[in-house]
N, C-alpha and C positions, 0 to 999 in steps of 0.2 A: 504494500499500500504506500503510495507516494504522500508525503507530508504537503499539505495545502498551503503552506506558507513559506515564503522567502525570508530568511534570517539576514538582517542587515545590522552591521556593526555601527553603534552610535557611541563609541568609546574612542578617546583620543589616546595615542600610545604614550606611555610615560618614558621620559628621558630627561637629563639633566637640563635641558634647554627650554623646556615648556613654560608658559607662564604660570604665575603662582600668585597667591594674594599678597605676599610680601614683596615680590618682585625679584626675589633672589631664588637660588636653586633649591628645589624643594623635594627633589628625587634623585638618588644615585644609588649605585650598587658597586661592590668590590668583591674581587675574587678571593676566597678565604683558603681554597684548596684547589690546584690546577691539576691537569691530567698528568703532567711529568712528575708530579709531587706523590702520586698515589703508588703504594707498594703492592696493591693488589693487581691481579691480572686485568680485571675491568677497571678502566681509568673514568675518574669522575671529575667534573668541575663543580664546585660548590661555592655559591655566591651568598653575600649578605646584602640585603636591601635597607637603605636608609631614606626614609621619606616622611613628609607631613602627613597626617591623617587625611587632610583635605586637600589633596593634590590631584591634578587632572581630573577626569570625569569622576565624581565622587558624590557620596551621599551625606547629607546631614541628618542627624536623628534628632528628636526632641530635646535631649540633654545638651545639646549644642549651645542653646542659649536659655533654656527653660530649667530652672532649678528643680530637681526631683522628676524631670523627664526622662522618657525611656532612652536607653543607650542602644547603640547598633545592634547588640546581641539580644536585646529584648523586644525588638520589632517583629511583628507578624509576619512570617515569611509569606503567608498568602497574600499580602498587599504588594509583593514585589512583581507579581504578573497581573498586569491590568489593561483593559481597554484604553488605547491611548487617543486623546484629542489634542490636535496641534492648533495653537493659536498663532497664525503667521502673519508678522507685522514687518517682514523683511523688506518689503517693497518701500516702506516709508520711515523705519526706524533710523534714529540717528544718535549719537552719542548721549543726548539728553532726553531721549523719548521715553515717556512713561506709559506703559499698556494700560488702558483704561477699559471701562465697561462697553464702549462702543467698538472694541476690538474684538469682542467675543460674539463670534458669528455662528458657531455651532452650538448644539445642544450639550449641556454638560450633564452627564449622568452619574448618579451616585456610584461610589467605588471605582471611577474611572481615574486616569492619570492624565494630567494636564501639561503639555509640553509647550514653551514660549519659543518661537523661532524667530530671532530678531536679525539674523544673518551676520552677527558679530563674529561668528567662528571664522569668517574669512580672514581675520587678523590672527588666528591661532600661531601662525608660523612666524609672526612678528610680535614677540612677546611684549615690547614697550607699547605698540599700538592696542593690543589686546587689554593690557593692564590700564593704560590711559589715565594713570593717576587716580584709579578707581572711579572713573567717569565712563559709563556704558548704558546701554538701554536697560531699562528696569521695569517693575511691576508695581502698579498701584495698590495702596492698603485696601482700597475699595474692593478691587478685584480679588485680593486674597480673602477677604471676608465673605466675599460672595461664593468663592469656591469652597471654602469651608463650610458654608451653609448647604452647599450642594453634597456634602460629605465625599469629596474627593479622597483617594488615598495619598496624594502627594502631586508636587509639581517639579517640573525641571526647566532648564534655560541654557541657552547657548553663550552664557556669559560667565564671569567670576562669581556672580551672584544676582539673585532676583531684586535685590536691594541696592540702590546707589548710596554708599555711606553718606554722602552729603544730604540726603533726605532721611536718614534714619534706617532702622531696621525693622519697620513695622511688618514687612511680608514674613521675615523670619518668626517675629513674635506671633504672629496670627496663625501661620501655618504649622509651625512646630509646637505652638501652645495649644493646639488642637490635637496634638498627637500624631500629625501627619509627618511626611519626610520630604525633603528638598534635594533634587539633583542639580548640581551645576556643572558647567563645562561640558554640556552634551555636544556630541559632533554628528556630522553627516546628516543633519536634519532634512536635507533635500531629499533624502531616501524614503522619507515618511508621508502618507497621503494625510489630508487633513483630518479624516477619521477612517474607522474601519481597520485600524491596525492595532497591535497590543506592544506593550513594552514588557521586558523582563530585566530587572535591575537587582543584581546579587552582590552584596558587599561582603568583605571578609568578616567572618563571625568573630569579633573581638571583644571580649568582656570588658565593659566599662567605657568603651570608646564613644565619643559623641560624632565621629566622622569616620569614613571610611572610603578608600578606592573602591570602584565597582567595575563589573563587566556589565556595560549596558548594551542591550540588543533590542532590535525591534522585529516584530512579526508581522509580515505584510502578505495579504492574500495574493496568491499567484494568479488569480483573476486580474486581468489588465485594469488599472483604475487610472483616472486622470488626476490632475492637481486638487481636485475638489473632492477626491475620495469616492467618486461616483462610477459605476461601471460603465 
């Protein structure tokens, strides 16, 4: 039986040069044991990873900014697979753009996941432009409250954050305060239709952690769709 969905990768590759919240290197690895050092017949390369928890395509758990909120390991794994609704503002978003209620054109269903496509990922390979002194398209507090009222499982965006720091962190407070999760630095959003796709987002199951890198993928029906998600 053939699988009815195409799997698309929505995850940026981790390497030392990628954009980070601090603007510095947030990921590296080093070899602790290399092939020629092995005394066994089978040779191994063993590496150690060093990284910020919130690096690359990653997930914020409620505890990231909510005292007493759930940590990554406490989140319900059933919420990591969800119907995905894409809010596409890439044709008009600029560095100070704030996504508002007028940008929500699709019906938002309970237990769905909402992805904001701003087009900012075009700067991913240019870390200074992507970071931009923390100035990038963001989401309004009104939209965050609306989505919580709709009982979504979480939101994602193709920027460093759904909040532009100069405007505060109301989206984090609202979404995480409701026990939902946030995904930041999503990639390849051109691969997703506006609706009728699914996301799968699986973080490292790390005890007590408030953030975690994830492998984010989309499931898109193999039935051909146009940009509006219609057959």
